[in-house]
C-alpha positions, -999 to 999 in steps of 0.1 A, spaced: 279 -426 449 285 -433 486 271 -467 495 282 -500 511 319 -505 516 327 -470 504 303 -455 529 321 -474 557 355 -463 544 345 -427 541 330 -427 576 361 -443 590 382 -417 573 361 -388 586 364 -403 621 402 -408 618 406 -372 605 384 -359 634 405 -379 660 438 -366 646 424 -330 643 413 -332 680 448 -344 692 465 -317 672 440 -291 684 447 -300 720 484 -293 714 477 -260 697 451 -249 722 467 -257 754 495 -284 756 522 -263 739 511 -232 759 515 -251 791 549 -266 781 561 -231 770 554 -218 806 578 -243 821 615 -235 825 632 -245 792 649 -275 807 615 -289 819 597 -280 787 624 -297 766 624 -328 788 586 -330 787 584 -326 749 612 -352 744 591 -376 765 559 -369 745 578 -374 712 588 -409 725 554 -419 739 535 -408 708 552 -436 688 527 -462 698 503 -486 679 471 -467 689 482 -432 677 502 -444 647 473 -468 637 448 -439 635 474 -415 620 487 -438 592 455 -459 590 436 -428 580 463 -421 554 457 -456 539 420 -449 538 427 -416 520 447 -434 493 419 -459 488 393 -430 487 414 -411 461 412 -442 438 374 -444 445 370 -407 437 389 -409 405 370 -440 394 337 -423 401 347 -388 389 317 -367 380 294 -385 404 281 -369 435 306 -370 463 337 -377 443 351 -342 446 348 -340 484 364 -375 487 394 -363 467 396 -330 485 395 -347 520 421 -372 510 445 -347 496 440 -324 525 448 -351 550 477 -366 530 494 -333 522 483 -310 551 485 -336 579 509 -364 569 531 -342 547 534 -313 571 540 -337 600 569 -354 581 584 -323 565 580 -298 593 571 -313 628 592 -345 628 625 -328 618 619 -304 647 612 -332 670 644 -350 659 664 -318 664 649 -313 698 657 -350 708 694 -341 703 693 -311 727 705 -315 762 677 -300 783 702 -282 805 724 -269 776 735 -233 777 714 -223 748 684 -244 757 661 -213 764 667 -200 728 663 -235 713 631 -242 732 615 -208 725 622 -213 687 610 -249 688 577 -240 705 570 -211 681 578 -231 649 564 -264 659 531 -249 671 527 -229 639 531 -261 618 508 -278 641 481 -252 635 484 -260 597 480 -298 602 452 -292 627 433 -272 601 440 -297 573 427 -327 593 396 -307 604 389 -296 568 395 -332 556 370 -345 581 345 -319 569 350 -329 533 344 -366 541 312 -355 559 301 -335 529 308 -366 507 285 -386 530 256 -362 527 
């Protein structure tokens, strides 16, 4: 089933998912741990800065560009349903769209928006920061795993 343009799109989706999984893995593995070790005012200020800088064409291009590829691959999988590779294409696409894009929009972005409204030196900043780190990181683990499993699904589709 996988040949020509579909091969290129599937490979691009696998690479996009892998890149995003790597970024999220870095946050889960050490960035959030390092930020959590800072005094709350510094951790909040650093994360607020990260949340501004991440809104850039390179990151958003890979993040949402991969989502666009996933929509295309869902259509391709449904058209070719029953052929070799269709199921992993569909699985990888759904994993990325729901587990990475969906979780980001429903769980991580609202927490980022709430943190943006917090004064780093507010009286309850330590409590707010501690809760933010725990909740944000837990959801980041979910989207890391989803992006990684999506990349693996696309690689299976290519085999």
